[in-house]
N, CA, C and O atoms as a GROMACS GRO file, in nm:
protein
  372
    1MET      N    1  -3.510   3.035   1.177
    1MET     CA    2  -3.397   2.957   1.220
    1MET      C    3  -3.408   2.940   1.371
    1MET      O    4  -3.378   3.032   1.446
    2ASN      N    5  -3.451   2.824   1.413
    2ASN     CA    6  -3.475   2.799   1.554
    2ASN      C    7  -3.348   2.761   1.628
    2ASN      O    8  -3.329   2.802   1.742
    3SER      N    9  -3.261   2.683   1.565
    3SER     CA   10  -3.143   2.630   1.633
    3SER      C   11  -3.034   2.736   1.642
    3SER      O   12  -2.996   2.798   1.542
    4GLN      N   13  -2.987   2.755   1.762
    4GLN     CA   14  -2.882   2.853   1.786
    4GLN      C   15  -2.788   2.796   1.891
    4GLN      O   16  -2.832   2.750   1.996
    5TYR      N   17  -2.659   2.799   1.861
    5TYR     CA   18  -2.558   2.745   1.952
    5TYR      C   19  -2.446   2.847   1.967
    5TYR      O   20  -2.411   2.918   1.873
    6SER      N   21  -2.390   2.852   2.088
    6SER     CA   22  -2.270   2.934   2.106
    6SER      C   23  -2.152   2.854   2.050
    6SER      O   24  -2.164   2.735   2.022
    7ILE      N   25  -2.040   2.920   2.033
    7ILE     CA   26  -1.922   2.851   1.982
    7ILE      C   27  -1.883   2.738   2.076
    7ILE      O   28  -1.847   2.629   2.031
    8ALA      N   29  -1.890   2.762   2.207
    8ALA     CA   30  -1.856   2.658   2.305
    8ALA      C   31  -1.952   2.539   2.294
    8ALA      O   32  -1.907   2.424   2.298
    9GLN      N   33  -2.081   2.565   2.279
    9GLN     CA   34  -2.179   2.456   2.263
    9GLN      C   35  -2.153   2.380   2.133
    9GLN      O   36  -2.170   2.259   2.127
   10THR      N   37  -2.114   2.453   2.031
   10THR     CA   38  -2.087   2.391   1.901
   10THR      C   39  -1.973   2.291   1.911
   10THR      O   40  -1.978   2.183   1.852
   11ARG      N   41  -1.869   2.326   1.986
   11ARG     CA   42  -1.756   2.235   2.004
   11ARG      C   43  -1.800   2.102   2.065
   11ARG      O   44  -1.751   1.996   2.026
   12HIS      N   45  -1.892   2.109   2.159
   12HIS     CA   46  -1.934   1.988   2.230
   12HIS      C   47  -2.046   1.913   2.159
   12HIS      O   48  -2.066   1.794   2.185
   13SER      N   49  -2.118   1.978   2.070
   13SER     CA   50  -2.237   1.917   2.010
   13SER      C   51  -2.229   1.910   1.858
   13SER      O   52  -2.331   1.909   1.789
   14LEU      N   53  -2.107   1.904   1.805
   14LEU     CA   54  -2.092   1.911   1.659
   14LEU      C   55  -2.169   1.801   1.587
   14LEU      O   56  -2.235   1.828   1.487
   15ALA      N   57  -2.161   1.677   1.635
   15ALA     CA   58  -2.232   1.566   1.567
   15ALA      C   59  -2.382   1.592   1.563
   15ALA      O   60  -2.446   1.569   1.461
   16GLU      N   61  -2.438   1.637   1.673
   16GLU     CA   62  -2.582   1.668   1.680
   16GLU      C   63  -2.618   1.781   1.584
   16GLU      O   64  -2.720   1.776   1.517
   17ILE      N   65  -2.532   1.882   1.579
   17ILE     CA   66  -2.557   1.997   1.491
   17ILE      C   67  -2.552   1.953   1.345
   17ILE      O   68  -2.635   1.997   1.265
   18VAL      N   69  -2.457   1.868   1.310
   18VAL     CA   70  -2.447   1.819   1.172
   18VAL      C   71  -2.573   1.743   1.134
   18VAL      O   72  -2.622   1.757   1.022
   19HIS      N   73  -2.626   1.662   1.224
   19HIS     CA   74  -2.750   1.589   1.196
   19HIS      C   75  -2.866   1.687   1.175
   19HIS      O   76  -2.951   1.666   1.088
   20THR      N   77  -2.870   1.793   1.254
   20THR     CA   78  -2.976   1.894   1.239
   20THR      C   79  -2.966   1.961   1.103
   20THR      O   80  -3.066   1.980   1.034
   21VAL      N   81  -2.844   1.996   1.066
   21VAL     CA   82  -2.822   2.064   0.937
   21VAL      C   83  -2.854   1.971   0.821
   21VAL      O   84  -2.912   2.014   0.722
   22GLU      N   85  -2.816   1.844   0.831
   22GLU     CA   86  -2.845   1.747   0.725
   22GLU      C   87  -2.995   1.730   0.703
   22GLU      O   88  -3.038   1.700   0.592
   23SER      N   89  -3.073   1.749   0.806
   23SER     CA   90  -3.218   1.735   0.793
   23SER      C   91  -3.282   1.856   0.726
   23SER      O   92  -3.402   1.858   0.702
   24GLY      N   93  -3.200   1.957   0.695
   24GLY     CA   94  -3.250   2.073   0.622
   24GLY      C   95  -3.271   2.197   0.706
   24GLY      O   96  -3.312   2.300   0.653
   25GLN      N   97  -3.243   2.189   0.834
   25GLN     CA   98  -3.263   2.305   0.921
   25GLN      C   99  -3.130   2.377   0.943
   25GLN      O  100  -3.035   2.315   0.992
   26PRO      N  101  -3.118   2.505   0.907
   26PRO     CA  102  -2.994   2.578   0.930
   26PRO      C  103  -2.972   2.602   1.080
   26PRO      O  104  -3.067   2.605   1.158
   27VAL      N  105  -2.846   2.618   1.118
   27VAL     CA  106  -2.811   2.640   1.258
   27VAL      C  107  -2.727   2.767   1.266
   27VAL      O  108  -2.632   2.785   1.190
   28SER      N  109  -2.763   2.854   1.359
   28SER     CA  110  -2.690   2.978   1.381
   28SER      C  111  -2.586   2.956   1.491
   28SER      O  112  -2.615   2.896   1.594
   29ILE      N  113  -2.465   3.005   1.467
   29ILE     CA  114  -2.357   2.998   1.566
   29ILE      C  115  -2.335   3.140   1.619
   29ILE      O  116  -2.324   3.236   1.543
   30THR      N  117  -2.329   3.151   1.751
   30THR     CA  118  -2.317   3.284   1.812
   30THR      C  119  -2.187   3.297   1.891
   30THR      O  120  -2.130   3.198   1.937
   31ARG      N  121  -2.141   3.419   1.904
   31ARG     CA  122  -2.029   3.454   1.991
   31ARG      C  123  -2.075   3.567   2.080
   31ARG      O  124  -2.110   3.675   2.032
   32ARG      N  125  -2.076   3.542   2.208
   32ARG     CA  126  -2.123   3.639   2.307
   32ARG      C  127  -2.266   3.686   2.275
   32ARG      O  128  -2.299   3.804   2.291
   33GLY      N  129  -2.347   3.593   2.230
   33GLY     CA  130  -2.488   3.621   2.204
   33GLY      C  131  -2.520   3.681   2.069
   33GLY      O  132  -2.637   3.700   2.036
   34LYS      N  133  -2.417   3.713   1.988
   34LYS     CA  134  -2.439   3.773   1.856
   34LYS      C  135  -2.411   3.669   1.748
   34LYS      O  136  -2.309   3.601   1.752
   35PRO      N  137  -2.502   3.658   1.650
   35PRO     CA  138  -2.481   3.561   1.541
   35PRO      C  139  -2.355   3.595   1.462
   35PRO      O  140  -2.334   3.710   1.422
   36VAL      N  141  -2.270   3.494   1.438
   36VAL     CA  142  -2.148   3.514   1.361
   36VAL      C  143  -2.137   3.421   1.240
   36VAL      O  144  -2.059   3.447   1.149
   37ALA      N  145  -2.215   3.313   1.240
   37ALA     CA  146  -2.209   3.217   1.128
   37ALA      C  147  -2.338   3.138   1.123
   37ALA      O  148  -2.413   3.130   1.220
   38VAL      N  149  -2.361   3.079   1.007
   38VAL     CA  150  -2.476   2.991   0.988
   38VAL      C  151  -2.426   2.865   0.920
   38VAL      O  152  -2.355   2.871   0.821
   39LEU      N  153  -2.465   2.751   0.975
   39LEU     CA  154  -2.433   2.623   0.913
   39LEU      C  155  -2.554   2.575   0.835
   39LEU      O  156  -2.666   2.574   0.885
   40VAL      N  157  -2.529   2.534   0.709
   40VAL     CA  158  -2.636   2.481   0.624
   40VAL      C  159  -2.586   2.351   0.562
   40VAL      O  160  -2.466   2.325   0.561
   41SER      N  161  -2.678   2.272   0.510
   41SER     CA  162  -2.641   2.146   0.446
   41SER      C  163  -2.565   2.175   0.316
   41SER      O  164  -2.571   2.285   0.261
   42GLN      N  165  -2.495   2.073   0.268
   42GLN     CA  166  -2.421   2.086   0.141
   42GLN      C  167  -2.517   2.119   0.027
   42GLN      O  168  -2.486   2.204  -0.057
   43ALA      N  169  -2.631   2.053   0.023
   43ALA     CA  170  -2.728   2.077  -0.084
   43ALA      C  171  -2.778   2.221  -0.081
   43ALA      O  172  -2.792   2.284  -0.186
   44GLU      N  173  -2.805   2.274   0.038
   44GLU     CA  174  -2.851   2.412   0.051
   44GLU      C  175  -2.741   2.509   0.011
   44GLU      O  176  -2.768   2.610  -0.054
   45PHE      N  177  -2.619   2.480   0.050
   45PHE     CA  178  -2.506   2.566   0.012
   45PHE      C  179  -2.493   2.572  -0.140
   45PHE      O  180  -2.476   2.680  -0.197
   46GLU      N  181  -2.500   2.456  -0.206
   46GLU     CA  182  -2.489   2.453  -0.352
   46GLU      C  183  -2.602   2.529  -0.417
   46GLU      O  184  -2.581   2.600  -0.516
   47ARG      N  185  -2.723   2.516  -0.362
   47ARG     CA  186  -2.838   2.589  -0.417
   47ARG      C  187  -2.818   2.739  -0.402
   47ARG      O  188  -2.843   2.815  -0.495
   48LEU      N  189  -2.774   2.782  -0.285
   48LEU     CA  190  -2.757   2.925  -0.259
   48LEU      C  191  -2.641   2.986  -0.337
   48LEU      O  192  -2.648   3.102  -0.378
   49SER      N  193  -2.537   2.908  -0.359
   49SER     CA  194  -2.419   2.962  -0.427
   49SER      C  195  -2.425   2.942  -0.578
   49SER      O  196  -2.334   2.985  -0.649
   50GLY      N  197  -2.530   2.876  -0.626
   50GLY     CA  198  -2.545   2.857  -0.770
   50GLY      C  199  -2.452   2.751  -0.825
   50GLY      O  200  -2.429   2.748  -0.946
   51GLN      N  201  -2.398   2.665  -0.742
   51GLN     CA  202  -2.307   2.561  -0.787
   51GLN      C  203  -2.379   2.437  -0.835
   51GLN      O  204  -2.317   2.348  -0.893
   52GLN      N  205  -2.504   2.430  -0.811
   52GLN     CA  206  -2.579   2.311  -0.848
   52GLN      C  207  -2.605   2.313  -0.999
   52GLN      O  208  -2.654   2.412  -1.053
   53ALA      N  209  -2.573   2.205  -1.065
   53ALA     CA  210  -2.593   2.197  -1.209
   53ALA      C  211  -2.743   2.193  -1.239
   53ALA      O  212  -2.818   2.120  -1.174
   54PRO      N  213  -2.787   2.272  -1.337
   54PRO     CA  214  -2.929   2.270  -1.370
   54PRO      C  215  -2.967   2.138  -1.438
   54PRO      O  216  -2.884   2.075  -1.503
   55ASP      N  217  -3.090   2.099  -1.423
   55ASP     CA  218  -3.134   1.979  -1.494
   55ASP      C  219  -3.150   2.014  -1.641
   55ASP      O  220  -3.150   2.131  -1.678
   56LEU      N  221  -3.164   1.913  -1.724
   56LEU     CA  222  -3.166   1.933  -1.869
   56LEU      C  223  -3.276   2.029  -1.913
   56LEU      O  224  -3.251   2.118  -1.995
   57TRP      N  225  -3.396   2.011  -1.861
   57TRP     CA  226  -3.507   2.096  -1.905
   57TRP      C  227  -3.481   2.242  -1.871
   57TRP      O  228  -3.506   2.330  -1.953
   58ASN      N  229  -3.432   2.269  -1.750
   58ASN     CA  230  -3.403   2.408  -1.712
   58ASN      C  231  -3.290   2.466  -1.796
   58ASN      O  232  -3.293   2.585  -1.828
   59ALA      N  233  -3.192   2.384  -1.831
   59ALA     CA  234  -3.083   2.430  -1.916
   59ALA      C  235  -3.135   2.466  -2.056
   59ALA      O  236  -3.096   2.568  -2.113
   60ILE      N  237  -3.222   2.381  -2.111
   60ILE     CA  238  -3.280   2.408  -2.243
   60ILE      C  239  -3.365   2.535  -2.238
   60ILE      O  240  -3.356   2.618  -2.328
   61THR      N  241  -3.446   2.549  -2.137
   61THR     CA  242  -3.531   2.667  -2.122
   61THR      C  243  -3.447   2.794  -2.111
   61THR      O  244  -3.479   2.895  -2.173
   62ALA      N  245  -3.339   2.788  -2.034
   62ALA     CA  246  -3.251   2.905  -2.019
   62ALA      C  247  -3.184   2.938  -2.152
   62ALA      O  248  -3.171   3.055  -2.187
   63PHE      N  249  -3.140   2.835  -2.225
   63PHE     CA  250  -3.076   2.858  -2.355
   63PHE      C  251  -3.174   2.924  -2.451
   63PHE      O  252  -3.139   3.020  -2.520
   64ARG      N  253  -3.296   2.873  -2.455
   64ARG     CA  254  -3.397   2.931  -2.545
   64ARG      C  255  -3.430   3.075  -2.508
   64ARG      O  256  -3.455   3.158  -2.595
   65ALA      N  257  -3.428   3.105  -2.379
   65ALA     CA  258  -3.459   3.241  -2.334
   65ALA      C  259  -3.348   3.340  -2.372
   65ALA      O  260  -3.374   3.458  -2.392
   66ASN      N  261  -3.225   3.289  -2.382
   66ASN     CA  262  -3.111   3.376  -2.409
   66ASN      C  263  -3.068   3.381  -2.556
   66ASN      O  264  -2.980   3.460  -2.592
   67HIS      N  265  -3.129   3.300  -2.641
   67HIS     CA  266  -3.090   3.295  -2.782
   67HIS      C  267  -3.215   3.298  -2.871
   67HIS      O  268  -3.314   3.230  -2.844
   68ASP      N  269  -3.207   3.376  -2.976
   68ASP     CA  270  -3.317   3.385  -3.071
   68ASP      C  271  -3.300   3.276  -3.175
   68ASP      O  272  -3.223   3.291  -3.270
   69LEU      N  273  -3.371   3.165  -3.158
   69LEU     CA  274  -3.356   3.050  -3.247
   69LEU      C  275  -3.417   3.073  -3.384
   69LEU      O  276  -3.388   2.998  -3.477
   70SER      N  277  -3.500   3.173  -3.399
   70SER     CA  278  -3.561   3.200  -3.530
   70SER      C  279  -3.458   3.253  -3.630
   70SER      O  280  -3.482   3.251  -3.751
   71LYS      N  281  -3.345   3.299  -3.581
   71LYS     CA  282  -3.241   3.352  -3.670
   71LYS      C  283  -3.146   3.244  -3.720
   71LYS      O  284  -3.059   3.273  -3.802
   72ILE      N  285  -3.160   3.122  -3.673
   72ILE     CA  286  -3.072   3.013  -3.714
   72ILE      C  287  -3.129   2.946  -3.838
   72ILE      O  288  -3.248   2.917  -3.845
   73SER      N  289  -3.040   2.920  -3.936
   73SER     CA  290  -3.083   2.853  -4.059
   73SER      C  291  -2.986   2.740  -4.092
   73SER      O  292  -2.882   2.726  -4.028
   74ASP      N  293  -3.020   2.659  -4.192
   74ASP     CA  294  -2.933   2.549  -4.234
   74ASP      C  295  -2.798   2.600  -4.281
   74ASP      O  296  -2.697   2.530  -4.266
   75GLU      N  297  -2.794   2.718  -4.338
   75GLU     CA  298  -2.668   2.775  -4.388
   75GLU      C  299  -2.569   2.798  -4.273
   75GLU      O  300  -2.448   2.796  -4.294
   76ASP      N  301  -2.621   2.821  -4.155
   76ASP     CA  302  -2.533   2.843  -4.040
   76ASP      C  303  -2.451   2.718  -4.008
   76ASP      O  304  -2.342   2.729  -3.950
   77PHE      N  305  -2.500   2.601  -4.045
   77PHE     CA  306  -2.433   2.476  -4.015
   77PHE      C  307  -2.359   2.417  -4.134
   77PHE      O  308  -2.287   2.319  -4.119
   78ALA      N  309  -2.376   2.475  -4.252
   78ALA     CA  310  -2.318   2.419  -4.374
   78ALA      C  311  -2.166   2.409  -4.365
   78ALA      O  312  -2.109   2.309  -4.409
   79SER      N  313  -2.101   2.508  -4.310
   79SER     CA  314  -1.955   2.506  -4.304
   79SER      C  315  -1.903   2.415  -4.193
   79SER      O  316  -1.784   2.386  -4.189
   80LEU      N  317  -1.989   2.370  -4.105
   80LEU     CA  318  -1.947   2.286  -3.994
   80LEU      C  319  -1.945   2.138  -4.030
   80LEU      O  320  -1.875   2.059  -3.966
   81ARG      N  321  -2.020   2.101  -4.131
   81ARG     CA  322  -2.032   1.959  -4.167
   81ARG      C  323  -1.916   1.916  -4.255
   81ARG      O  324  -1.880   1.985  -4.351
   82ASP      N  325  -1.860   1.804  -4.221
   82ASP     CA  326  -1.752   1.746  -4.302
   82ASP      C  327  -1.817   1.674  -4.420
   82ASP      O  328  -1.893   1.579  -4.400
   83ALA      N  329  -1.788   1.717  -4.540
   83ALA     CA  330  -1.851   1.661  -4.660
   83ALA      C  331  -1.782   1.533  -4.708
   83ALA      O  332  -1.831   1.468  -4.800
   84SER      N  333  -1.670   1.498  -4.647
   84SER     CA  334  -1.600   1.377  -4.693
   84SER      C  335  -1.681   1.253  -4.656
   84SER      O  336  -1.766   1.256  -4.568
   85THR      N  337  -1.652   1.145  -4.726
   85THR     CA  338  -1.725   1.020  -4.702
   85THR      C  339  -1.668   0.941  -4.586
   85THR      O  340  -1.724   0.839  -4.547
   86GLY      N  341  -1.560   0.985  -4.533
   86GLY     CA  342  -1.499   0.914  -4.422
   86GLY      C  343  -1.370   0.849  -4.464
   86GLY      O  344  -1.307   0.891  -4.561
   87ARG      N  345  -1.329   0.747  -4.391
   87ARG     CA  346  -1.203   0.680  -4.422
   87ARG      C  347  -1.212   0.605  -4.554
   87ARG      O  348  -1.317   0.550  -4.590
   88GLU      N  349  -1.104   0.604  -4.623
   88GLU     CA  350  -1.097   0.526  -4.747
   88GLU      C  351  -1.071   0.381  -4.708
   88GLU      O  352  -0.993   0.352  -4.617
   89PHE      N  353  -1.137   0.290  -4.779
   89PHE     CA  354  -1.121   0.147  -4.750
   89PHE      C  355  -1.076   0.076  -4.876
   89PHE      O  356  -1.126   0.102  -4.986
   90SER      N  357  -0.983  -0.012  -4.857
   90SER     CA  358  -0.934  -0.090  -4.972
   90SER      C  359  -0.923  -0.235  -4.929
   90SER      O  360  -0.875  -0.265  -4.820
   91TRP      N  361  -0.967  -0.327  -5.016
   91TRP     CA  362  -0.957  -0.470  -4.989
   91TRP      C  363  -0.813  -0.516  -5.004
   91TRP      O  364  -0.776  -0.623  -4.954
   92GLU      N  365  -0.733  -0.439  -5.070
   92GLU     CA  366  -0.594  -0.476  -5.092
   92GLU      C  367  -0.512  -0.436  -4.972
   92GLU      O  368  -0.524  -0.324  -4.921
   93ALA      N  369  -0.430  -0.525  -4.927
   93ALA     CA  370  -0.351  -0.497  -4.808
   93ALA      C  371  -0.214  -0.447  -4.842
   93ALA      O  372  -0.135  -0.419  -4.752
   0.00000   0.00000   0.00000
């Protein structure tokens, strides 16, 4: 992390700092020379906090890793299917 700003510098250079962070480089904010905060882009924050939705393939892979699909059979779904033919239709009004 190369970029480091004091709180006072941050007040005066916020637009520049936001551009730096948007480009993917984190910025350290210091108070009296000691780091107190780090600014990161929204995308990096979501990645670090796990808020980013997984893509379909990763979701499928994770599901397969957590569930034993060999134990699933057609009987497991038999009670879920509606056996009715659907709405009744009559030509008579």
